[in-house]
N, C-alpha and C positions, 0 to 999 in steps of 0.2 A: 392066451390073448386074450384081453375085456371083445367079448362076443360088439362090442357098439364099434368096434375097429378094424370086424374082416375085412371090408369088402376092400378100404384101401389099402391092407396089407398085404389083398389077396390078391391085386393090379401089380406092388412089386413081381410076388413070384412068378404074376407069368408072363414080367420081361423079361425074365431069363427063363424064361421055357421056350419061349415063341417069336422074341425077338418082333413085338409089333412095335413101329416106330407112334404111338398111341402109347403103349407101354413105356417106350422109351424116355420117352419130352416126360411123361407124367416121375419116375424114379428121379431125372433129373430135376424135377421141380420139388421134390421134398424132399432132398441133400442141397438143393442152394435155403430155402428156409431151415435148417438143419443150420449149414456150416457160416450162412450169413452169418449167426448170434455168436461164432466165436473170431471168423477169419475172413476175412473180407476178398483172400486172397481170390482161396474154397471158395467161398460163395461167386464172385463172378465170373469164376473159373465151367464150375458146374448150370449158370446161366446163362451163358455165351455156347456150351452143349445140348442147355435144353431148348433154345434157337435155334440152334438147327435140326434140331430133332423134330420141333415143332415143324418147318420147313419141308420137312424132307415127310410127316405125314399129313401134311395139308397139296403135296403135291402132288400125294400118291390119294390122297381124297382116303387115307385110314381121320384125320382130323377134322373137321366140321369148323369155317373158316368164323368165327365170331368177335362182333367187334361191339366193345358193351357202352353205355355214355360216362363211366371212370375216364374210357379211355378218350373218349373226346375231349373229356375237357388237359387231358393231360397233353393231348395231342394239342389244342389250340395256345397253351403256354408256350411249350414249347415256341411254336411259332415266332409268339409272342417276345421270347424268350429271343428268341436268332436276328428277328426282328433288330430289337434291341441292342444286340449285340452289335448290327451290324455295319446302324448308327451310333454308336456309346462315340465313347474316349480313346478306344481299342481294337476296332473293326479286325483284326491282325489275332489267327490260333483262332480262329473258330470253332475249332473242331475239340481243342483244349479247354477250351470255355463251354462251354454248350454238351458237346459226348455223350457225357456221365448222362444227361435225361435221358438217351434211348436206354435206361433204366426201366423207365416208364411202361417201354415195351411186357412187361411181365406180369399188368394187366390185362389184356387181353388174352396172353398164351393161358394166362389161371386162369380165368374164366370158361376157355373152350378142353382147360384138364378136367379141372377137375367138376365132375361130370359128376359125379354122387355122391351120397351123403361119406359112405368113408373115403373116401379120399379127400374131403374137409375135415374132417378131425384128422386124419391119419399126417395132414398140413401143421396143424397147429400144433398138434406133437409134437414133431421133428423140431419147430420151434422153440419150443420150449427144453425139446431135451438139448438142444442147439446152448441155450437161454445156461443149461447149470454146467453145459461144461464150461462157460464163457465164464460159470462166479465159481464154479474149482478155481479154476486160471485166478480169476482174480483173487480171491482168499490166499494161494501160496505164493503166486506172483510176485505182487505189490507188496507185500512184507518181508520176503523173503530181500529184490530191489532195495529198497527204502531198510535196511539193515545193512544191506552191502556199501549203501553211496547215503550215508546221513545225514547228505548237506541241508543247510545249513547242520541242521536234526531228525533224528530218525521221526517224527510227526511230522513237516515240512517238507521231508524227501517224500512221505506217505501220502502224504495229497496230493502233490509234484505228480507222483505218478498214476493219479484219476488222467479217467477219458472220458470227456462226453459225451460218445456214440458207445463204450458201456456203460456209462453206468445210464442211457437212458435201453437199450437191449434189458437189460437186468430187470429194471421198471419195469416193461414190459413184459417181460419173462414171468416176474412173478405172480402180478395182477391179474395172467393169463389161470396160470396156476392154482391162481386163490380162487378163481371161478373154477376153473376145472372140476376143484375136491369141495368144494361147497357145491356145485350143481347139476354133477354130471356122475360121479365117482364116490361117493363117502360112503354106498351102504355093500362095496364094492374094497370087505376093510382091507388085500392085497395093494391093488392099484392105488389104495389112500393112504397105504403107509408110504409109499415110489413117492408120490403127489407132494405127501408132507414134508418124506426129504429134498424133493428138488424144490420147496421151498423154502427151508432154511438154507438150502446151500448160496441157491437166487438171495436170497436177504444177505448174509453175509458177504457176497461181494459187491449191493451195492453197499452197502455199507462201508466196505474198506474203498469203494471209490471215493465217496467223499465230494461226489458232485453233490451240491445242496437244488438245485432245480428241481431232478432226480426223484432229489428222495419227497422232498415236499408232492411233486407230482404221486408217484406213488403210496403218499398217506390219501393223495384227497382218492384216487380211484379204488385204492383197498378200501377205505373209509366207504364212501358209495355203494362197494358190494355187500360189504359186511351188514353195511345199515339196509340195503333195501334183499337181501335172501340170506340173515341170519339171524342165531336167537341172541335177547340179552347179555347171556355165558361170551358168549363170541366177542363181542362188542366191548362188555369188560376187560379180556384177557387183551385186545387187544389196544385199550390207552392203557392198561397197566405196560406190555411189551413197549409202545413209543415212550411213557413215563422212563422208564429204565434206563431204555438208547439214546435219549435228550439228557438225560442226568451222567452221560459219560463226556469222561475232560475235553475229548478228541471230539465229538458232535458237537458240544461246547463252546470248545475253540471254533469250532468249519464256522457254525448258524452262529457263534458275534459279528465273525470278521461279512458278514452281508450288509452292514452300515455302510461300510466302506463303497455298495453299489448307488447307493441318499445321493452322495455326494456329486450334487450334478459338475461338477467342479474337477471334480478330480479323475477323469479319466477314463475311468469305470463304465459301464454301464448307462446310468441318467446323463452322460456328457452325449455320449452318442447320441442317446433316440431325441433326446431333447435341446441338441444343438447341433451337434453333426449331419445326424437325416435332413432335419427341415432345409440346413444349409444347403446337402445335394440337393436335391428334390427340388428349388429355388433355383439353382442352377444347371442344373440336367431335368428337366420336365419330363424327359419320355427314357432317365435313366442315362445310366453310365452305362451300362451293354451289362447280359450276364456272364459273372466269372472275371466281369473288371474289377475291383470295387480293390485299391494298393492302398499300405498305408501312408503313400504319397500324397495320394487326394482324401485321406482323412485326416489327417494334419492341417492342407490344408485349409478347411471347416474351422478347427480348435486345432493348435500344436500340444494339446497335452493329455490327446488320446496316448493308449497306453501299445507302447512300441512295437513292432515285427506284428498286428492286432489288420485283419486286412475284411474282415464281418463288425460287421454292430449287432450281435445276439442277440437277435431278433430273429425271425420268420416274416414279419411285418413289414418288420424296417428295413431289412435287407432282398426284399423283392422291391417293396416298392422305390429304395435307389437303384439298384441294378434295374429292372426292367419299367420302371416307369408307372404312375397312376394306371395305366393300361392293363399291365402286367399284375399289378395290387387287383385287380377289381376283377381280372378270372380267376387271380388266385384263390380271394375271399368264397365268390360265384363258386369256383370247384371243390373247398372244402368246407363247405356251410353245405354241398350237393350229396356228397360221399357223406356229412356226417348223420344227413334226414335220410339218407339212403338206410347208415347200420342202421339208426335205428326204426323205420322201419319192418328191415330183416329179424331186430329180437322179437317188433311186438307178430309178426306173422308165427318165427317158430315158440311164443308162447308156445301150442296147441300141440309143437312137436316132442319128441321125448325128451329128455334130459340134455342128452351129451347131443341132441341138434341144439336144443337154450343153449348151451354153455358154448359150442361153436358164433353165435352171430352176438351173443355178448361180449364173445374174447375177439369179433372184428371188432365191434363199438369202441370196447377200450385200447384196442392199439393206436386206435382214429384220435379217439382223443388226448390220449396220453402224448403223442407227436404235437398237436396241437397246442397239449398245454404246457409241456416242454416247450413249445415251438415260442412262448409268449417272452423267452428269455434266453433264450439259447435259439440259434442259426444251426435249425438239426436241416431243412428243405435239399441243402447240397453237400453236403454229409451224403456220399454214397450207399455206401452199408444199411444208410436209416430210407435212402429212398429207397430202396429196393422193398426192405419191410415194406415201406407204407406202400409198393408198388402190389406187392403177392397178399397184404391182408385187401388191396381193396378191388383187386382181383376176388379176391374170395369174398367180400362182397355180393360182389357179381355174381358168383359162380354157387353161393348159398341163394338168390333168386332164382336161380336160373332153374337150379334141384326143386322150391317148392318148386315153383310153377308147372314143372316135366310131372 
C-alpha cells in the first residue's frame, strides 16, 4: 500500500478492531464514495448507514459537529425549493419531489469525518475504484445488450444503452485518475501502472456510453490537466488519441447528430432553452415548483417538444423554471462560491506534498465537470450525481479544515 494513503486505510482497520462510531461512519462514507459510481441503491444504502453512525457519534460526542459554508448554501437552496413547490402548480407530494435534496447532508457529514489527509485521499481513491467498476460494467454490458436486441440496428441500440449519469461518472473518474497519475504517483511504478489501467477502462466505458456532453467535458478537463501539468510529448499523445477516436465511424455518427440540437423548432435542447424556458418563467416567475415540471407543462409552451421529456436539459434552465429567479440566484451564488473555494484549496495545496495537491485538484475538477456538463444536461436533479457533488463539496470543506489544522 502506498505510504500516502496509510492514514486513511488505518482508520478503516480500526473500525474492525474498536467499533468506534467515528470509524464506522467513515467506513460507510468511503463505501458510499465507492459504490455510488456504479450502484445508486448501494450508494444510498451506505449513505443512510453513514448518517445513522454519524448521529450516534454526535450523540456520544465521538464526532465533533460542523456545518460548513458549503452546507449553508445547500440549506438555503433547499428552503427556496420547498417554498417554490408549496406555492407552485402542484404542492402535493412535497417529500417525493424535494426529499432527494436531503442527500446534501453528506456535505457536513463528509467535513466532520474527513479529519486527516489520509482520509481525504482514501475517499478520492474509493471513488476512482468505483468508476473502474462502472467502466468495466459499461464496456461489457452495453455491447452485449445491444447485440442481444439490435433494434433497429446494433449502433442505434448501443447508443440508446448510454446513460447520462453513467457518462458523467466515468468522465469524472477519468479526469481524477489522470490527475492522480500525473501529479501524485507517476514515480511509483506499481501504482502508476494500476492508475494507467484504470484510465484505459474508464475511457473505454466513457466511449461506449456514447454521451457527447460527457465526451466534450472529458476532453476539455483532461486537456486542461495535461496542458498545465505534463510535457509536450503527453500533449502530442493526447492529440493523436483524440484524432483516432474522432475518426471512428460510430463516434462520427454520434457527433454528426449534434446538428439536430441546434434547430430551435426541432423539439430538442434549443427549443427548450429559447422557447419553453422563457414561456414558463414568464407564466410562473416564482417557479412551477421543484420536481413539478411535466411534459404537459412543456407542451403547453411548445407542442414540438420531445415526448415524455420532463426536464429542459440544462441546470440553469431547470433551476430557473422550477424555483424561479430566486432559486437561480441562490444556485448561482452557491456554485460560484464552491468553485472559488476549490480554487483556493488548489492554491493552498501547492506547497503540500503531491498527493495532497492532487486531491485538491480532483475536488476542483469534479465541481467544474458537473457544472460544465450541466450547461447541456440536467444533472443537478439526478440523485447519484447530487451525492457525488455533495461528497466532493464536503471534501473541499474538509481540505480547508485539515489545512487550517
